[in-house]
C-alpha positions as CSV (number, residue, x, y, z in Angstrom):
1,M,-115.9,63.7,103.6
2,K,-118.0,60.7,103.0
3,Q,-116.3,57.3,103.2
4,L,-116.7,54.8,100.5
5,D,-117.9,51.3,101.5
6,P,-115.3,48.8,100.1
7,E,-117.9,46.0,100.3
8,K,-120.3,47.9,98.0
9,I,-117.5,48.9,95.7
10,S,-116.5,45.3,95.3
11,K,-120.0,44.4,94.2
12,L,-120.1,47.0,91.4
13,P,-119.8,45.6,87.9
14,T,-116.5,46.3,86.0
15,F,-116.3,47.7,82.6
16,N,-115.3,44.2,81.4
17,D,-118.4,42.8,83.0
18,R,-120.5,45.2,80.9
19,L,-118.6,44.4,77.7
20,N,-119.1,40.7,78.4
21,E,-122.8,41.2,78.8
22,K,-123.2,43.2,75.6
23,Y,-120.6,41.7,73.3
24,G,-119.7,38.3,74.8
25,A,-116.6,37.1,76.6
26,C,-113.1,37.8,75.3
27,G,-112.3,35.6,72.4
28,T,-115.8,35.2,71.1
29,P,-116.5,36.4,67.5
30,S,-118.8,39.2,68.6
31,R,-116.3,40.5,71.2
32,E,-113.4,40.3,68.6
33,Q,-115.5,42.3,66.1
34,F,-116.2,44.9,68.8
35,N,-112.5,45.1,69.6
36,E,-111.6,45.6,65.9
37,E,-114.3,48.3,65.4
38,A,-113.1,50.1,68.6
39,M,-109.5,50.1,67.5
40,S,-110.5,51.3,64.0
41,W,-112.5,54.1,65.5
42,F,-109.6,55.0,67.9
43,Y,-106.9,55.2,65.2
44,G,-109.3,57.0,62.8
45,N,-110.1,59.5,65.4
46,M,-106.5,60.1,66.2
47,L,-105.8,60.9,62.5
48,K,-108.9,63.1,62.3
49,E,-107.8,65.2,65.3
50,R,-104.3,65.6,63.9
51,R,-105.8,66.7,60.5
52,K,-107.9,69.3,62.3
53,E,-104.9,70.5,64.2
54,L,-103.2,71.1,60.9
55,K,-106.3,72.9,59.6
56,L,-106.6,70.5,56.7
57,T,-109.8,69.4,55.1
58,Q,-110.5,65.8,54.3
59,K,-110.3,66.7,50.6
60,Q,-106.9,68.4,51.0
61,L,-105.5,65.3,52.8
62,A,-107.0,63.0,50.2
63,E,-105.3,65.1,47.4
64,R,-101.9,64.8,49.1
65,L,-102.4,61.0,49.3
66,G,-103.8,60.6,45.8
67,R,-107.1,59.2,47.3
68,E,-110.7,60.2,47.4
69,Q,-112.2,62.4,50.2
70,S,-114.7,59.6,50.9
71,Y,-111.8,57.2,51.7
72,I,-110.5,59.7,54.3
73,A,-114.0,60.0,55.8
74,R,-114.3,56.2,56.1
75,V,-110.8,56.0,57.7
76,E,-111.6,58.7,60.2
77,N,-114.9,57.1,61.1
78,G,-113.3,53.7,61.6
79,K,-115.3,52.3,58.7
80,A,-112.4,51.4,56.4
81,D,-110.3,48.3,56.9
82,I,-106.9,49.8,55.9
83,Q,-103.6,48.2,55.5
84,L,-100.8,49.2,58.0
85,S,-98.8,50.8,55.1
86,S,-101.8,53.0,54.3
87,F,-102.1,54.0,57.9
88,F,-98.4,54.9,58.1
89,R,-98.7,56.9,54.8
90,I,-101.6,59.0,56.1
91,A,-99.8,59.5,59.5
92,S,-96.7,60.6,57.7
93,V,-98.6,63.2,55.7
94,L,-100.0,64.4,59.0
95,G,-96.5,64.7,60.5
96,I,-97.1,61.7,62.9
97,Q,-94.0,59.6,63.3
98,F,-93.9,56.2,64.8
99,V,-90.7,54.9,66.3
100,P,-90.6,51.2,66.9
101,T,-89.3,50.0,70.3
102,F,-88.4,46.5,71.2
103,L,-88.4,45.5,74.8
């Protein structure tokens, strides 16, 4: 088995280095915008995957929520800036339950 050279590994750029190059350092407006968009996409994708597991269409989910199908599409694609209460309502319809924990 080939041994990895620790010196070469230490010189490799980290993922954070790459993000800094492309979006700026943490705390900059461009990096914060990237982080917000990434989180929106992540949570939207989580809802989409659950909807698909339940074999629901976007239209069926929208009807259960009293919303338009296009709204569900925007949420799932991370393009809608939704309130936390709306997120929890969608999650509830999809059978996702959040239990708060305080450490």
